[in-house]
C-alpha positions as CSV (number, residue, x, y, z in Angstrom):
1,X,-3.0,16.3,-24.3
2,X,-0.6,14.4,-22.0
3,X,3.1,15.1,-22.5
4,X,5.3,12.1,-21.8
5,X,8.8,13.1,-20.5
6,X,11.6,11.2,-18.9
7,X,10.6,8.8,-16.2
8,X,8.2,5.9,-15.5
9,X,4.8,5.4,-17.2
10,X,3.3,2.4,-15.4
11,X,0.1,0.6,-16.4
12,X,-1.5,1.0,-13.0
13,X,-4.5,2.8,-14.5
14,X,-6.2,3.4,-17.8
15,X,-5.3,7.1,-18.2
16,X,-3.1,6.4,-21.2
17,X,-5.2,3.6,-22.7
18,X,-7.5,4.2,-25.6
19,X,-10.3,1.9,-24.5
20,X,-12.1,2.0,-27.8
21,X,-9.1,0.6,-29.6
22,X,-7.8,-1.8,-26.9
23,X,-8.9,-5.4,-26.3
24,X,-6.0,-6.5,-24.2
25,X,-7.0,-6.4,-20.5
26,X,-5.7,-4.2,-17.7
27,X,-5.8,-6.2,-14.4
28,X,-4.1,-6.3,-11.0
29,X,-1.4,-8.8,-10.2
30,X,-1.0,-10.7,-6.9
31,X,2.4,-11.0,-5.2
32,X,4.2,-14.3,-4.6
33,X,4.2,-15.6,-1.1
34,X,7.8,-15.8,0.2
35,X,9.6,-16.4,3.6
36,X,8.8,-15.5,7.2
37,X,11.1,-12.6,8.4
38,X,9.9,-12.4,12.0
39,X,8.1,-14.6,14.5
40,X,6.4,-12.8,17.5
41,X,7.5,-15.1,20.3
42,X,8.5,-12.5,23.0
43,X,6.4,-12.2,26.2
44,X,5.3,-8.7,25.3
45,X,4.2,-9.6,21.7
46,X,0.8,-11.0,22.6
47,X,-1.3,-12.4,19.8
48,X,-2.4,-9.2,18.0
49,X,0.8,-7.5,16.8
50,X,-0.2,-5.3,13.9
51,X,0.0,-1.9,12.2
52,X,3.6,-2.2,10.9
53,X,5.4,0.8,9.3
54,X,8.8,0.8,7.7
55,X,11.1,3.8,7.2
56,X,14.1,3.9,4.9
57,X,17.0,5.6,6.7
58,X,20.6,6.1,5.5
59,X,21.3,2.5,4.4
60,X,19.1,0.6,6.7
61,X,15.4,0.1,7.5
62,X,13.5,0.9,10.7
63,X,10.3,-1.0,11.5
64,X,7.6,0.1,14.0
65,X,4.7,-2.0,15.1
66,X,2.1,-2.4,17.9
67,X,2.3,-5.4,20.3
68,X,-0.8,-6.4,22.3
69,X,-3.2,-9.2,22.9
70,X,-6.8,-10.0,22.3
71,X,-9.0,-12.8,23.7
72,X,-6.3,-13.4,26.3
73,X,-7.3,-12.6,29.9
74,X,-3.7,-13.2,31.1
75,X,-2.3,-10.3,29.0
76,X,-3.3,-7.1,30.8
77,X,-0.5,-4.7,29.8
78,X,-2.2,-3.0,26.9
79,X,-0.5,-1.7,23.7
80,X,3.2,-1.4,23.3
81,X,5.0,0.2,20.3
82,X,8.0,-1.9,19.3
83,X,11.0,-1.3,17.1
84,X,13.2,-3.5,14.8
85,X,16.0,-2.9,12.2
86,X,17.2,-4.5,9.0
87,X,20.0,-3.9,6.5
88,X,18.5,-5.9,3.7
89,X,14.8,-6.3,4.4
90,X,15.3,-10.0,4.8
91,X,16.8,-10.3,8.3
92,X,15.3,-8.2,11.1
93,X,16.8,-7.6,14.5
94,X,14.9,-6.4,17.6
95,X,17.4,-4.5,19.8
96,X,17.2,-4.4,23.5
97,X,16.6,-0.7,24.1
98,X,16.1,-0.5,27.9
99,X,13.5,2.3,27.5
100,X,10.2,0.8,28.8
101,X,9.5,-1.8,31.4
102,X,7.4,-4.9,30.7
103,X,6.5,-7.1,33.7
104,X,9.4,-5.6,35.6
105,X,12.1,-5.8,32.9
106,X,13.4,-3.2,30.3
107,X,15.2,-5.9,28.3
108,X,13.0,-5.5,25.3
109,X,12.5,-3.5,22.0
110,X,9.6,-1.4,23.3
111,X,9.8,2.4,22.6
112,X,6.4,3.5,23.8
113,X,3.7,2.4,26.3
114,X,0.3,3.6,27.0
115,X,-0.4,5.3,23.6
116,X,-4.0,5.0,22.3
117,X,-3.6,3.1,19.0
118,X,-2.7,3.0,15.3
119,X,0.9,4.3,15.2
120,X,2.7,5.0,11.9
121,X,6.2,6.5,11.7
122,X,7.7,8.5,8.8
123,X,11.0,10.2,8.3
124,X,10.4,13.8,7.3
125,X,12.4,14.6,4.1
126,X,11.3,18.2,4.0
127,X,14.6,20.3,3.9
128,X,13.0,22.8,6.2
129,X,12.3,20.2,8.9
130,X,14.3,20.8,12.1
131,X,16.5,17.9,13.1
132,X,14.6,17.4,16.4
133,X,11.4,16.8,14.3
134,X,13.0,14.5,11.7
135,X,10.9,11.4,12.7
136,X,7.2,11.8,13.1
137,X,4.9,9.3,14.7
138,X,1.1,9.8,14.1
139,X,-1.5,8.0,16.2
140,X,-5.1,8.3,17.3
141,X,-5.9,9.5,20.8
142,X,-9.2,9.7,22.6
143,X,-8.1,12.5,24.8
144,X,-5.4,14.7,23.4
145,X,-5.6,17.4,26.0
146,X,-1.9,17.3,26.6
147,X,-1.2,18.2,22.9
148,X,-0.8,21.8,21.7
149,X,-3.8,22.9,19.7
150,X,-6.3,20.5,21.3
151,X,-9.8,21.9,21.3
152,X,-12.1,20.3,23.9
153,X,-15.1,22.1,22.2
154,X,-14.9,19.7,19.3
155,X,-17.8,17.3,19.1
156,X,-15.5,14.3,19.3
157,X,-12.5,13.9,21.7
158,X,-10.9,11.4,19.3
159,X,-7.9,13.1,17.6
160,X,-5.1,12.4,15.3
161,X,-1.9,13.5,17.0
162,X,1.8,13.6,16.2
163,X,4.9,12.9,18.3
164,X,8.4,13.8,17.1
165,X,11.9,12.5,17.5
166,X,15.5,13.3,16.5
167,X,16.7,9.6,16.6
168,X,13.6,7.6,15.6
169,X,13.5,6.0,19.1
170,X,12.6,8.6,21.7
171,X,9.4,10.5,20.9
172,X,7.8,13.6,22.5
173,X,4.4,15.3,22.0
174,X,4.2,17.7,19.2
175,X,0.8,18.6,17.7
176,X,-2.7,17.7,16.8
177,X,-3.3,17.1,13.1
178,X,-7.0,16.6,13.0
179,X,-10.1,16.2,15.3
180,X,-13.6,15.1,14.9
181,X,-13.2,12.1,12.6
182,X,-12.7,8.4,13.0
183,X,-8.9,7.8,13.0
184,X,-9.3,4.3,14.5
185,X,-7.1,2.7,11.8
186,X,-3.5,2.9,10.4
187,X,-3.4,6.5,9.2
188,X,-0.4,7.7,7.2
189,X,1.5,11.0,6.5
190,X,3.9,11.9,3.7
191,X,6.1,14.7,2.5
192,X,5.6,15.2,-1.3
193,X,8.8,16.8,-2.6
194,X,7.2,17.6,-6.0
195,X,4.3,19.6,-4.5
196,X,6.2,20.7,-1.4
197,X,3.3,19.7,0.9
198,X,2.5,17.1,3.5
199,X,-0.4,14.8,2.9
200,X,-2.2,12.9,5.6
201,X,-4.6,10.0,4.9
202,X,-6.9,9.0,7.7
203,X,-10.0,6.9,8.5
204,X,-13.5,8.2,8.7
205,X,-17.0,6.6,8.5
206,X,-19.8,7.6,6.2
207,X,-23.2,6.4,5.1
208,X,-23.0,3.9,2.2
209,X,-23.4,5.5,-1.2
210,X,-25.6,3.3,-3.4
211,X,-27.6,0.2,-2.8
212,X,-27.1,-1.9,0.3
213,X,-26.2,-5.6,-0.1
214,X,-28.6,-7.6,2.0
215,X,-25.9,-10.1,2.9
216,X,-23.4,-7.5,4.2
217,X,-23.4,-5.2,7.1
218,X,-22.3,-2.1,5.2
219,X,-24.7,0.7,6.1
220,X,-21.8,2.5,7.7
221,X,-18.7,2.4,5.5
222,X,-15.2,2.9,6.7
223,X,-13.5,5.3,4.2
224,X,-10.4,7.3,3.6
225,X,-9.9,11.0,3.7
226,X,-6.9,13.2,2.9
227,X,-5.7,16.6,4.1
228,X,-2.7,18.7,3.2
229,X,-0.4,21.1,4.9
230,X,2.7,23.2,4.1
231,X,4.1,23.3,7.6
232,X,2.6,20.2,9.4
233,X,0.7,22.5,11.8
234,X,-2.0,24.0,9.7
235,X,-4.1,21.5,7.7
236,X,-6.7,21.9,5.0
237,X,-10.3,20.8,5.3
238,X,-10.1,17.0,4.6
239,X,-11.8,15.5,1.5
240,X,-12.8,11.9,0.8
241,X,-10.7,10.1,-1.8
242,X,-12.3,9.9,-5.3
243,X,-12.2,6.5,-7.1
244,X,-12.7,5.4,-10.7
245,X,-15.2,2.8,-9.5
246,X,-18.7,3.6,-8.2
247,X,-19.1,0.8,-5.7
248,X,-18.7,2.0,-2.2
249,X,-17.3,-0.5,0.2
250,X,-15.3,-0.4,3.5
251,X,-11.6,0.1,3.4
252,X,-10.2,-0.6,6.8
253,X,-6.7,0.9,6.2
254,X,-5.1,3.0,3.5
255,X,-1.4,1.8,3.4
256,X,-0.5,4.7,1.1
257,X,3.2,5.2,0.2
258,X,5.2,7.0,-2.4
259,X,6.5,4.6,-5.1
260,X,10.2,4.2,-4.4
261,X,11.2,4.1,-8.1
262,X,9.3,7.2,-9.0
263,X,8.0,9.4,-6.2
264,X,5.6,11.2,-8.5
265,X,3.3,8.2,-8.0
266,X,1.6,7.2,-4.9
267,X,0.3,3.6,-4.4
268,X,-2.0,2.2,-1.7
269,X,-2.8,-1.3,-0.5
270,X,-5.9,-0.7,1.6
271,X,-7.3,-3.6,3.6
272,X,-10.9,-4.3,2.6
273,X,-13.3,-5.1,5.4
274,X,-16.1,-7.6,4.6
275,X,-18.7,-8.2,7.3
276,X,-21.5,-10.6,6.6
277,X,-24.7,-10.3,8.6
278,X,-25.2,-13.9,9.7
279,X,-23.7,-17.3,10.1
280,X,-24.2,-19.5,7.1
281,X,-23.3,-23.1,6.2
282,X,-20.2,-21.8,4.5
283,X,-18.8,-20.7,8.0
284,X,-19.3,-24.3,9.2
285,X,-17.0,-25.5,6.4
286,X,-14.6,-22.5,6.5
287,X,-11.4,-23.1,8.3
288,X,-11.4,-22.5,12.1
289,X,-15.1,-22.7,12.7
290,X,-14.7,-23.3,16.4
291,X,-12.4,-20.4,16.9
292,X,-14.7,-18.2,14.9
293,X,-17.6,-19.1,17.2
294,X,-15.5,-18.3,20.2
295,X,-14.6,-14.9,18.8
296,X,-18.3,-14.2,18.4
297,X,-18.8,-14.4,22.1
298,X,-17.2,-11.0,22.3
299,X,-18.7,-9.5,19.2
300,X,-20.4,-11.1,16.2
301,X,-18.2,-9.3,13.7
302,X,-15.1,-11.0,15.1
303,X,-16.4,-14.2,13.7
304,X,-18.3,-13.0,10.7
305,X,-15.7,-10.6,9.2
306,X,-13.0,-11.5,6.8
307,X,-10.4,-9.1,5.2
308,X,-8.3,-8.9,2.1
309,X,-6.2,-6.3,0.3
310,X,-6.7,-4.3,-2.9
311,X,-4.3,-2.0,-5.0
312,X,-4.8,1.6,-5.9
313,X,-2.6,4.4,-7.4
314,X,-2.7,8.2,-7.7
315,X,-0.8,11.1,-9.2
316,X,-2.5,13.9,-7.2
317,X,-3.4,12.4,-3.7
318,X,-7.2,12.8,-4.3
319,X,-8.1,10.9,-7.4
320,X,-7.3,7.2,-7.2
321,X,-7.5,4.3,-9.7
322,X,-8.8,1.4,-7.6
323,X,-8.7,-2.3,-8.7
324,X,-11.6,-4.1,-7.1
325,X,-10.1,-7.6,-7.6
326,X,-8.0,-8.4,-4.6
327,X,-4.2,-8.1,-4.9
328,X,-3.6,-10.1,-1.6
329,X,-6.0,-12.7,-0.2
330,X,-5.8,-14.8,3.0
331,X,-4.7,-17.8,0.8
332,X,-5.3,-21.5,1.2
333,X,-7.4,-22.2,4.3
334,X,-5.9,-23.4,7.6
335,X,-7.0,-22.9,11.2
336,X,-5.3,-19.5,11.5
337,X,-6.6,-17.5,8.5
338,X,-9.7,-16.2,6.7
339,X,-10.3,-14.0,9.7
340,X,-10.7,-10.3,10.5
341,X,-7.0,-9.2,10.6
342,X,-5.7,-10.9,7.5
343,X,-3.9,-8.9,4.8
344,X,-2.7,-5.8,6.6
345,X,0.4,-4.8,4.7
346,X,3.2,-2.7,6.3
347,X,3.1,1.0,5.5
348,X,6.2,2.0,3.5
349,X,7.0,-1.7,3.1
350,X,7.9,-1.7,-0.6
351,X,11.6,-2.6,-0.2
352,X,14.0,-3.7,-3.0
353,X,15.3,-7.1,-1.9
354,X,17.6,-9.6,-3.8
355,X,16.0,-12.0,-6.2
356,X,15.3,-15.4,-4.6
357,X,17.1,-17.4,-7.3
358,X,20.4,-17.0,-9.0
359,X,20.3,-14.6,-11.9
360,X,16.9,-13.1,-10.9
361,X,16.6,-9.3,-10.8
362,X,15.8,-7.6,-7.4
363,X,12.3,-7.9,-6.2
364,X,9.9,-5.6,-4.4
365,X,9.0,-7.0,-1.0
366,X,5.9,-6.2,1.0
367,X,5.2,-7.5,4.5
368,X,2.0,-8.7,6.2
369,X,1.3,-10.6,9.4
370,X,-0.4,-13.9,9.7
371,X,-2.1,-15.7,12.7
372,X,-3.8,-12.5,13.8
373,X,-5.3,-12.9,17.3
374,X,-4.6,-16.6,17.2
375,X,-3.1,-19.0,19.7
376,X,-0.2,-19.7,17.3
377,X,2.8,-17.4,17.3
378,X,2.3,-14.6,14.8
379,X,4.5,-14.4,11.8
380,X,5.5,-11.5,9.6
381,X,5.7,-12.8,6.1
382,X,7.2,-11.4,3.0
383,X,5.4,-11.1,-0.4
384,X,7.2,-10.2,-3.6
385,X,6.4,-8.5,-6.9
386,X,8.5,-7.7,-9.9
387,X,9.4,-4.1,-10.2
388,X,6.4,-2.0,-11.4
389,X,4.4,-5.2,-11.4
390,X,1.3,-4.4,-9.4
391,X,-0.8,-4.4,-12.5
392,X,-0.3,-5.0,-16.2
393,X,-2.0,-5.1,-19.6
394,X,-2.4,-8.8,-20.6
395,X,-3.0,-10.4,-24.0
396,X,-4.2,-14.0,-24.6
397,X,-2.7,-16.5,-27.0
398,X,-4.9,-15.0,-29.8
399,X,-3.4,-11.6,-30.8
400,X,-4.8,-8.5,-28.9
401,X,-4.1,-4.8,-29.1
402,X,-3.1,-2.1,-26.6
403,X,-3.5,1.3,-28.1
404,X,-2.6,4.5,-26.2
405,X,-4.3,7.8,-26.4
406,X,-2.4,10.5,-28.3
407,X,0.4,12.0,-26.3
408,X,3.3,14.4,-26.9
409,X,6.6,12.5,-26.9
410,X,9.7,14.1,-25.3
411,X,12.3,11.4,-25.0
412,X,15.3,9.7,-26.7
413,X,15.0,6.2,-25.4
414,X,12.1,3.8,-24.6
415,X,12.5,0.8,-22.3
416,X,9.8,-1.8,-21.6
417,X,9.0,-3.8,-18.5
418,X,7.3,-6.8,-20.1
419,X,7.2,-10.6,-20.5
420,X,6.0,-13.1,-23.1
421,X,6.0,-16.8,-23.6
422,X,8.5,-18.4,-26.0
423,X,5.9,-18.5,-28.7
424,X,4.3,-15.2,-27.7
425,X,5.5,-11.7,-28.4
426,X,4.6,-8.2,-29.4
427,X,5.1,-5.6,-32.0
428,X,5.1,-1.8,-31.3
429,X,4.1,0.6,-34.0
430,X,4.2,4.4,-33.4
431,X,1.3,6.2,-35.1
432,X,0.7,9.8,-35.9
433,X,-2.0,11.6,-33.9
434,X,-4.6,10.7,-36.5
435,X,-3.7,6.9,-36.3
436,X,-1.5,6.7,-39.4
437,X,1.8,4.6,-39.1
438,X,4.9,6.7,-39.0
439,X,7.6,5.2,-41.3
440,X,10.7,4.0,-39.5
441,X,8.8,3.3,-36.2
442,X,7.8,-0.3,-36.2
443,X,9.8,-2.8,-34.1
444,X,10.7,-6.4,-34.9
445,X,8.8,-9.0,-32.8
446,X,9.8,-8.4,-29.1
447,X,9.8,-11.5,-26.8
448,X,11.4,-12.4,-23.5
449,X,11.1,-11.3,-19.9
450,X,12.8,-8.0,-19.0
451,X,12.3,-5.1,-16.7
452,X,14.2,-2.5,-18.9
453,X,14.4,-3.8,-22.5
454,X,15.5,-1.0,-24.8
455,X,13.2,-0.8,-27.8
456,X,14.9,-0.3,-31.2
457,X,13.5,1.5,-34.2
458,X,15.0,2.1,-37.6
459,X,14.6,5.9,-37.0
460,X,15.7,7.7,-33.8
461,X,13.0,8.2,-31.2
462,X,14.3,11.7,-30.5
463,X,13.1,12.8,-34.0
464,X,9.5,12.6,-32.7
465,X,10.1,15.1,-29.9
466,X,7.2,17.5,-29.6
467,X,5.0,15.5,-31.9
468,X,1.6,14.0,-31.0
469,X,1.8,10.2,-31.3
470,X,0.0,7.0,-30.3
471,X,1.6,3.7,-29.4
472,X,0.0,0.6,-30.9
473,X,1.1,-2.8,-29.4
474,X,0.0,-6.0,-31.1
475,X,0.4,-8.6,-28.3
476,X,0.2,-12.4,-28.1
477,X,0.6,-14.4,-24.9
478,X,2.3,-11.3,-23.4
479,X,1.9,-8.6,-20.8
480,X,3.3,-5.1,-20.3
481,X,3.9,-3.7,-16.8
482,X,5.4,-0.3,-17.6
483,X,7.3,2.0,-20.0
484,X,10.2,4.1,-19.1
485,X,11.3,7.1,-21.2
486,X,14.8,8.5,-21.0
């Protein structure tokens, strides 16, 4: 039986929900589209800037991304890794670093040239990490012969490699993490302070499990694998992520990060890759048909593929609760969207930013680029959620119930992240393990919109410590995002 101690209990999965006694619905929430925080208008930006990663670092944020171009014969310089900074997540600066030349000038924010692809940077919070290795950049290489540990006898010369830095700007070769898999995506690496291990998530391709959809090109499925290490040099045999859903479909990225408000939880925003097999009349009507046909001159999938983004969460790095409904879509059609390249969120990009309106609480900001591989200048746009708001349990106007499974309570205070309409509301009853109401533990009607509403009972919550209980919510025109126990 689960013991609930101090900390966050989000409704991002159904691990605590008694499905047989619950008719309120657990579903994913989409963020609100906000402002543009960066426009890619520098000569080295090209039209395909992507694979953004953000690092929290002593009161400010560092951003890393790749600048390059596609379908542009005048841009011949290949991939550059660029750098930006922000104090608040709203205003970003691209400092002139003088490190790398672009068309004869070093007046730019480029920190690397000539890498293979798919860079992600993390700050290593492992207390044992030496200062000269504090920042780690992982990327895929087709020939990693210059890296320590490279084995040319491997079947594939594609490798996942790491470079290290003491200042987050100047990186040097360090090690090979893995060889023989795909890696041609935005792979991620994390230090988990609770398990005292590193976890690396990376791309591979496998044969589709289950029936093939005749309309989709999904015989080979892009998937996500994870490997772990205690020292960053010796890694376990990778395993494929396990999901609560049976359907096997391509996930182009993983975008995994520790949840900033409770690092026991990991969340992911993988981009979902959808490639249809042939042109249909819908493509004639879909925005940007002429551009789409032009892309197909290089490869059919550049015109037939569209991408969106889903939400998933985990407490152990291997087992994930995945919502199949999209949490981020390309949005209303215009000439520059509904293409292969939409909805690639920045890794580590869950930043607390000020509320957009007076009196609003802080928001969680996520970042994704628009106009991917388009003639228009690319834009990095902000999307916002309420705290803990990626998914929630929702009730209609007619009363519905959320019942938890029995759990052992070890807390003094309960706070709810919830919202209702003015006429809606909810009542919480605490039940004994056998489902009987416990006297003194029924709330008045709760209504409003709060992220940390203290829940009052006639009896102290601490008196139930060590006791098996169930929570029974009767809800009307309301939703619950999370509980927090203190």
